[in-house]
N, C-alpha and C positions, 0 to 999 in steps of 0.2 A: 276870539283873537287871543294871542298870548298876552300874559300880564307879568308884571315884575313884583318880586317880593323884596321890599327895600325898607322895612320898618325897623331894622336893627343894624348897629355897627359897633365896633369895639375900638377904643383908643387907649393909648398909654397916657397916663397922667401922673402928676405928683402932687402931694398935698402941699399947699402953699406954705404952711407953717413948718412942718417937719421935713419936707423935701422927700418923704418916703414915696417910692413909686408904686402905683397900682394900675390895674386895668379897669376900665369902666365900660360896661355894656350899656349902650344908649338905645332904648326901645321906644319907638314912636307908638303911642297908645291911642291915637285918634281913631285908627281903624280897629274894628272888632277883632280881626285876626291878631293884631299886635297885642291887644289886651289879653287875648287867650293864651298866647305862647308865653307872655310875661308872667301871667298867673301860674302857668304850669311850671315854669322854671323856679319861680320864687317858692312855690309850695314844696318843691323838693329841697332846694338849697337851704331853706330855713330849718329843715328837719335833720340834715345830715352832718356828721362830723367824723371824718375818716381821713387818714394821712394820704390816701391816694385819690381823694376827690377834691376838686377845686373848692376853695372856701369863699363864701360870701361874707364880706366885711360889714357893709351897711347899704342902705337903700335910700335914695333921694327921689322925690317926686315933684314934678311941676304939672301944669295944666295938661300938657299934651305928651309928656315924656316921663319915663322911669329910668333912673340911673342906678345901675347895680355895680357897686364897688367890689371888685374881686382881688384876691391875691394875684400877683403878677408872675406868670410862668415864662421864663426867659430861655429855657433850654431847647426849644424848638419841638417840632413834631417828631413822632417816633421814626418814621421812615427817612426823614432828613438826617437824623442822627445815625441811622444805619448806613446810609450812603457816605456820610462824612467820616465814619469811624475807621474804615479800612479793614476791619475784621469783624466777622459775625458768625457765630457757631450756634448749634442747637442749644447749648447751655445758656448762651446769651438770650435766646428766645424764651427759655423757661423762666429766666429771671424776670423778664418783662411780664410774662403771663401770670406768674405768681402774684404780682402786684395788682394786675388788672382783675384777675379772678377773685382776689380777696375783696376788692372794692365792690365787685358785682354781687358776690355772696352777701356782703353787708347790705347793699341796696335791696336785694330780694328779700332779706330778712325783715325789712321795713315795709315790704309790699310795694316797692318802687321798681319799675321797669324802665330802663333807659330808652330803648327803642330806636336809638340811632348810633349804636357803637360802630366805629370805623377808625382807621388809623389817624385821620385828621383830628379826631377828638381825644387822642392820647398824647399828652404833652409832657416833656421833661421839665421839672421844676427849675433847674438851673443847668448851666453848660457842663458842669463837672461830671467826671466818670461815675461818681457815686450818686447821681441824682435819682430821685424817685420819679415815678410816673404819676401823672394826674389825669383822671377821667374828667372830661369837661363836656359842656354843651347839653343842658337838660331841657331844651326847648320842646322836645317831643316826649319827654318822660311822662309816665303815668303813675299815679299813686292810688288807684282805685277810685270809687265814687262814694257818694254819701250813703248809699244803700249797702256798702260793704262788698260790692261785687268786684272781684279781682280779675274777672275776664275782660279783655279789651276787644274793641271792635273797629276802632279807627284805622283806616288804611293809611299808613305813614311809614316813612323811613327813607333810606338811600338805596336806589335800585339794586346795586350789586350785592347788598347785604341783607335784603329783605327775605324773611323766612317764608317757606311755601304756604303755611297756613294763613299768612296775611294776604298773599296773592289770591288765595281761594276765598277770601272774605269770610273766613270762619272766625268765631270767637277764639281768642288766643290768650296765652299766658306769658309769663316771663321767660319761657323757653325760647322766645324769639331772640333774646340777648345771647343765649348759648349758641344759636345758629350763627349770629354775627361774629362771635368769637372764633368759631370754626373758620369762617372766611378770613378773618384777620390773621389767624395762625398760618393758614395756607399761604397768604401773601408774604408773611414774615419770613417763611422758609424758602420762598421761590422768587418773590418780586412780581409774580403774576397772579391773576384771579382764577378761582375755580370755575366761575361762571362769568364769561366775558363775551359780550356781543353788543355792537353799537345799536342794533335794532332792538328796542325795548321789548317788543312782543316776543321776539325769539329768545331774548335774555330770560324773560319770565318762564318760558317753556322749558328752558334748560334747568332753571331753579326748581320748577315743579317736578321734573323728572329726577332731579338730584344726581345727575350724571356728571362726573368729573374724573380726572385721571391724575396720577402722580408720576409724571415723566422726570423723576429726580433720582438719579443713581446714587447721590451722595447723602440722601436723607434717610434716617433710620426707619425701620418698620414700626417702632414704638411711637415715633412722632406721627406717622401716617395713621396709626390706630387712634391716636388722640383726636386728630382731625375728623376721621370717619365717625367717631362716636358723637361729635358735635354736629356734623353735617348729615344728620339723620332726618329723613322726611317726616317720620312720625314723631311729633314733639314729646309724646309719652315715653319714647325709647331714647330720647336725646339725653346726654349727660347734663346734670345741673352744674352750677358753678361749684357747689360743695363737692360733688363727685369728681369734677374735673381737677380740683385741687389735690385729690387723692389718687389721680391717675399715676401709674408708675413713671411715666416720662417726666411729669412735673415733680413728683416726690423726690426722685433721684437726681433731678436737675440734669437729665439726659446723660447720666453717668455711663450707661452702656452704649451710648451713641458715639459715632466717630466725631472727633473734635475738628473735623475738616472745615476750613474756612469757606463759608458759602457766600462771602461778600461779593465776589465778582459777578456771579450770575444774578444775585438778587439786585445789585445796583444797576446792572445793565437793563434788566427787565423793568425796574421801577422808573428809570430815567426815560426809557422808551415809551412807557405809558404816559408819563408826565408830559413829554414832548408832543405826543399825539393829541392829548387833551388840551394842551395850550393852544395848538393850532385850530382846534375846533370851537374854542370859546369865543364869545363876542361880548364886548362891554356895552353897558347901557346905563346912563345916568339920568336922573330926573333933572329937569330944567330948574326945579326949585331947590336943588341940593345945596347950593351956596347959602340961600336964605335959611334953610333948615339948619345948616352947620352954624351959622351966626347965632341962631336962637339957642341951640344947646350949648355953644361955647359960653354965651352970656349966663345961662343957668348954672353951668359948672363954676364959673368964676365967682358968682354970687355966693357959692357954697365953700369958697376957700380952696378951690382946686384949679390948678393951672394946667394948660394943655401943651404938649410938645407938638407944635404944628408940623415939624418935618417928618414925623412918623405917624401921623393920622392915617388909619387904614381905610381907604375908600371901599365902598361896596361895589364890586364889579360883577354885574349880573348878566345872565343870558336867559332868554325866554324859553318857554317850553316846559320841560320837566317830563314826568312820566305820563304816557297815555294811561287810560284806565286799566287796572290790572285785568288779567284774564278772568272773565266772569264764570261763575259756576251755575250751570242750569238756568241761564237767563235768556237764552236764545239770541243773545247779542254776541258779536265777534270782538275779539281783542283789538283795540285800536279804533273801534267805532267812535264817531263823533258823539259828544254828550247829547243827551236828549234835549229837545226844544225847551227853552226856558231854564236850562241849567245855569246856575250861577256859581262863581268861585266859592268854594267851601273850605272848611278846615282841611279836608282831605287833600284836595288838589293844591292847596296853598302849601301844605307841607312838602309837596313834591317839587315845588319850584326850585330850580337850581341856582346856586350862586357861587362864583369863584371869588377868591380874595387874593390881593397882592401881599407879598411879604416885603417888609422893609429891610434894607441892608443893616439897619441898626438894631432891629428887634423882631422876634417872633411874637406876634400878639396872641392873646389868649384864644379866642374863638368867636365864631358867629353862631347865631341860632342854627341848629340842625335843619330847621324848617325852611331856611333860606339859603343854605349852602349851595 
């Protein structure tokens, strides 16, 4: 039967003494899965320091919860800003990508792979036009293992952004982040997905074939070349973050490209996708959610942190998630039911989907990628 991933939520808070606002990610650690993703994110955030990566301020722990105090990003998600802006050119896209690529290059230099890069995890620090971009949500990030093995094997990610080698269940490298950046760039210039299909099995087949098109008369060939070099099936032939930063389209900030405003087509496509997804999502709340909320509110208040009740972000989840990826040489068909005795694992838990509300007052930081 379907199950729900609801062990994390994010709220805006302020410190009782200083009145300084922060975001706190509250992770329920009673369940093994909650402890695992909490450990994964903390392992990364305690190591990193980069202007384009969300900053962890401090951590509180109680018997059943961990409270991660984060800097507060109030500028909203990348695509919300694009829609609201009124104008968006290739040069604007390269400005965003320079910041994101620099942060990914930094992560990869530390042996860290994000594994869930997508537009929802790219936030503006503040509403101003000069705001920097922050990469957030490291719940699926990997930083190698104790044996020093940098190859990864866990099947995880968000369906439309998953690289082919993950679907084939092959050991993979940080090149999966480069693939996701190719998908993000494609969406940024068009508002549509390179691989889009409601049926997950057909979606995976499209990704494995690596077939997509550029039906965009107003986008330069250099921009298309940039995307093509990231959306390459063979990870060994895919551009790295360092190489992508040296691509002519990025280096020149699209100087040779048309400065044509792409806003109208991008916004129309983005809003069409958002509308269709909104209609297909279903909410589901635990009957014990109010009791849980009272517990973590009490914990926070005891640590000198007060909550803004009007802008608490509820977890709105829908069941399901990905069917098992297309197997390689297993004799099983994509979409087959799990084998008898199959229990929820880290893998299919990461695939559980979760939507979140936005408050009129604030764009909150993020939810775990594993439960988005």
